[in-house]
N, C-alpha and C positions, 0 to 999 in steps of 0.2 A: 820879736816885734810883730804885731799883727799887720797883715797887708792892707787891711781896711783903711788905715789912716793915710795910705798913699793914694787912694782913689781920688780922682778929681774929674770934672766934666770932660776934659779933652781925652780921657782914657776910657777904654772899654775893658772890663775884666775878662780874662781868658783863663779858664780853669785848666789846670794840669794835674797830674797825679800827686804832686807835692804841695798843692795849694793854688791860690790865685796868682796869676801873673798879669802883666798889663800890656796892652797892645795899643800903640798910638792911633788916634782916630784918623790921621792922615794916611795910614797904611790900609785902611778898610773902606771899601766903597759903601754907599748908603744901603744897597741891597744886602751886603754882607753884615752890616751893623744890625739890621733887623734879624738876620739869622742868628747872630751872636746873642741877641737879647732873648729870642725864642728858645734857644737850646738850653735845656736843664742839665745836660751832660757836657761833653766836650764840645766847645763852640766850633771846632773844626768840622765836626759832624754836621752841624747846622749849615756850615758854609759849603760843604761838598754834596750833601744829600738833600735833594729837593722834597722828596716824599718817601713814604715807606716802601713803595714799589719802584724806586729809582735805582735800578741795578747798576747803572754806570756810576752813580754817586756812591753807592755802597762799595763798589770795587775801588773807587778812588780813595775812599776813607780807609779801606784795608791797606792800600798802598801807603797812605800817610802813616798808619800805625806800623807798618813794616819799616818805613824810613825812620820813624822815631825809635823803634826798638833797635835798629842797626846803629843809630847814632848813640843811644845809651850804652849799648854793648861796646862800642868803640871807646867811650869814656871809661867804662869799667875795665878795659884792658890796661889802663894806666894804674889800676889798683885802687880806684876810688869811685864813689857814686857821683852822678851829675849834681851840681849845685843848683839851687833854685834860680840863680842868675843865669846859669847855662841853659836851664830848661826854658826860662823866659826868652832867651835869645833864640833857641830852637823854635819856640812857639811863634815868635815874631817872623822868623824866616819862613816857616811853614804856612803862615796865614797871609802871605803876600799874594796879590792877584796872580802874578806870574807863576808862583809855585802851585797855587790851587789849580790853575789851568793845566799845569804840567801833570798833576795827579790825575785830573780828568782825562787828559789826552792819553796818558799811559794806560788808564783803565779802559778807555775806548779801544785802544790798540789790542789790549789783552782780550777783551770781549770779542772783537772782530776775529782775532786769531783763533779763539776757541770755537766760534761759530763756523769758521772755514774748516777747521779740523774736524768738527762734528759732522758737517755736511760731507766732507771727503770720506770719513769713516763709514757713513751711512749711505753713500751714493749707490752702492749696489742694491741695497734693500729698497731705496727710494725708487730706483728704476724698475726693480722687480714689482713693487706695489703698483706703479703706474701702468706697467704692461699688463699685469693681472687685472687691474681695474678696467682697462680698455677691452681686454678679452671677455671679461664677464659682461660688460655692457653690450658688446656685440652679440654675445650668446643670448642674453635676455631679449635683445631686440629681435633676433631671429626667432626665438622661442615665442615671443609675443605676437609675431605675425601669423601664427597658426600652424597646425600640423599639416602633413601632406594630404591626408584624407579630407580635412576640413577645406583645404584649397581646391581639391577635386570636386567636392560638393558645390562650392561656389561657382566653379567653372561650368559644371553641368547645368546648374540652375540658370546661369546667365545665358548659356547656349539655348536652353529650352525657351526662355522668355523671348530671345531674339527670333527664334524659329517661329514662335507663335505670332509675333508681330508681323513677320513677313508673310505668314499664311493668311492672316486677316487682310493684309494689304492686297494680296493676290486674289482672295475671295471677293473683296470689294471692287476691284478692277473688273473681274469677270462678271459680277452682278450688274454693274452699270454699263457693261459693254464697251469699256474703254480699251483702245489699243494703244499702248504706250509707244510702240515703234512708229505707228502712223503719226502720233502727236509730235514725236521728236522730229520726224522727217518734214512735217508741215512747218514747224518752227524754224528749221534751217533754211527753207526756201524763201 
């Protein structure tokens, strides 16, 4: 019997590997209904993955697939394949908002654990890079300030300019006959 004749308005088709199953509208939020309609493949993918670069959603979908595979293997240990009704029941249970949130939360925990482990493993090289970068920056700053001989030239030049200004000042005082010591003593009286 084809599953198409069972479809009605209060139902949303949910594709599985064995054909279409039905998910009651009451179990799916409006946002999830749109994802189900958009998804050409497994609607659970549309419910868990927001965009193609949604790593958390992709990990959550992988957890869903792992859960589904473990469930199917559990049924197969009884010596038979899962029936379409059993697959429909699994699909309904997996598509509930609570279960979807659990997949997302577990995916988030796995990604955080992975990131922490990666940072822990790379901590030594991160510290080494940071220290090397700081040392190189300090070296370049010292190097950019000039060589020893360049600094000596600047020092000698500034000393010659200061000496020249003082010589001109002394010559001007001598030329005009000013006695600075007398001028200072008059000002203090």
